C-alpha positions, 0 to 999 in steps of 0.5 A, spaced: 470 907 711 465 909 716 462 902 718 457 900 723 456 893 727 450 892 729 447 886 734 440 888 736 440 884 743 444 886 749 444 880 751 446 876 745 453 871 746 456 875 740 457 882 743 465 880 745 466 878 738 463 884 735 467 888 739 474 884 737 471 886 729 471 893 731 477 893 733 481 889 729 477 894 723 479 900 727 486 897 727 486 898 719 484 905 719 477 904 719 472 909 723 467 903 726 462 903 731 459 899 735 451 898 737 446 895 739 440 900 737 439 901 730 436 908 731 444 909 732 446 906 725 451 913 723 450 915 716 456 911 712 458 905 708 458 899 711 452 897 716 455 889 719 448 886 721 451 880 725 447 876 730 441 880 729 434 878 731 430 884 728 428 886 721 432 892 720 426 897 715 429 900 709 429 907 712 435 904 716 438 901 711 439 907 707 443 910 711 449 906 708 452 904 701 452 897 703 448 892 709 451 886 710 449 880 713 453 873 715 448 867 715 451 860 717 448 856 711 448 855 703 443 861 700 437 860 699 437 852 703 436 854 710 434 861 711 430 863 717 432 861 724 437 858 727 441 855 722 448 853 724 443 849 730 439 846 725 444 843 720 447 840 726 441 837 728 442 834 721 448 831 722 452 836 718 459 838 720 461 842 714 457 849 715 457 854 709 457 861 711 454 866 706 456 874 706 450 877 703 447 883 702 440 885 706 434 886 702 427 888 704 425 880 703 429 876 708 436 872 707 435 874 699 440 879 697 445 878 693 451 874 696 459 876 695 462 871 699 461 864 701 466 860 706 465 853 708 467 851 717 469 844 718 467 841 725 469 834 726 462 832 731 465 833 738 465 841 740 460 843 743 455 850 742 461 855 745 467 851 741 463 851 735 461 859 736 468 861 736 469 857 730 465 859 726 466 867 728 473 867 727 471 866 719 465 870 721 470 875 722 475 874 717 469 874 711 468 881 714 475 884 713 476 880 707 469 883 704 471 890 706 479 888 704 477 887 696 470 892 697 471 895 689 472 888 686 467 883 690 461 884 685 454 882 687 452 874 686 444 873 685 442 868 689 439 862 685 437 854 687 431 852 690 430 855 697 429 852 704 426 855 711 427 854 718 423 856 722 423 859 729 426 854 735 422 853 741 423 851 748 419 845 747 425 843 741 431 843 747 427 837 750 429 830 749 427 823 750 429 820 756 428 813 753 433 815 748 441 813 749 446 820 749 450 817 743 443 817 739 441 825 741 449 827 741 447 832 736 442 835 741 447 835 747 451 839 742 447 845 741 445 846 748 446 853 750 446 851 758 444 858 759 439 861 756 437 855 753 438 848 755 436 842 754 431 838 759 427 831 760 421 830 764 421 823 767 416 819 772 412 827 772 418 832 773 422 835 769 429 834 770 434 840 766 441 839 764 447 842 762 454 839 758 460 841 759 466 838 755 473 837 761 478 841 760 
């Protein structure tokens, strides 16, 4: 099959995993390109839109027979932005991943697969991403291996939305305990969006790592 993998942010944490997926699909005999610009999507069978931050217009979707996203929520619940982080903040450690077809309305296309990843509650963001990505790669390969047999299933049920996170969302409360805010520590992106707090007129930035 002729396949394109698009991650439209050149600084994305996902890029090494997109390249890993590309290499694994090539080993399976597929013709695969990885691109970071929608203008480089080639005409083919499937375009995987993974960790994309921009809307892809119809003219680009028409280049492939299928345009596939894997979203970290049990759609139609949890549409929108940063679903993994929002659900961890809600105290969830079982996260459903939905592999679905892109349509013009965001996160609303029919789905082909749903699978669940499980956390123990101690994992930090890099660890959670690693677990999630392994499942994403597996789901993409399952989709291709069963390409002719999988039927799209319309989303059903009540839809909910997560808003885009901003810098204010990374602020913690110095008057609360670490235990009370531990899930906030877990989703901290030490490089791009570190957590911080204000105390006695000064801003303090925290970075969290797990001892190996």
